[in-house]
N, C-alpha and C positions, 0 to 999 in steps of 0.2 A: 929144690925146682921151688918158687914163690905162690903164697897164697894170696889170690887178689881178692880181698877183702869188700873194694867195692861193689861189685859183683854180689849183690842178696843171694843167691841161687850157688854163688861159693862157699856165701859164710854161711849156710847151714851142711855146706861138707867139709867143713872144715875141726880140725881134730881138736880139741880142749886140751889143757895140759891139767895137772891135776890141782895147781895156783886156781886158773881159771874156773874150775869148774866149784871149788871150796867157798870162794870168791863167791859168785854166782850165789850157789846154795847155803851161804853163809853162817861154814863151815869152818874148822881148823883141819888145815890138812892132814893132819895122823890122824881125823876119825876118817876116814876114806881110804886111808894105810890099814884101820882099827878091821874096818865096813872088810876090803879084802881079804884077809888076813884070817878070819875068824867065820867070814864066810856069810858073812848079817845076810838075809834077804828082807825086801827086796831091797838092791843096791843097784849104781849106774852099770852097768857091759863095759871091762876095760878092756885094751887095745894095752897088750906089751912088746915093745917095741926096742930092745937090747932093755936097757935098764932104765928105759923114758916110758911112762903110761900112762896112755893119752884114750880119751873118752870123744865121745862121734854123739853128735847130736840129740840121733835118733834112738841111740840109748840114753843118753837122760831123760829126752822124753819119757819115754818109756818108761823109764823110773818115773818119774813123778806123778804120772797118769794113775801108776802101780801101787802107788803110798797113798791116791786119792782115793782109791779103792779099797784099799786094807782098812780091818779092821785097825783102832785105834790100839789096838795089846800084838799087833805085827809088824808096828812101822820100827823100819832102822833108828837106832837110841840112842845117846849118846854119853847116857847115866853113869855107863864103867868104868869112861877115861878123865870122870871125873877122882877118880879114887886114886 
């Protein structure tokens, strides 16, 4: 089924790939994988379809709102990835 991106309502319900979300958040794709694997919270909730990982716009928006509301010491971190 082909998605219609010309319709703003349809694009709001489009599933984002890992690559798209990483680019949007300015993160490396491995950061998202690490957050999923290690259970980092808050993190965007994902759907797994076979081997593919997808994110809904709604879950991304909820993640961003949670980050904005969380104290700095509860923010997801990429510091462990540099080691």
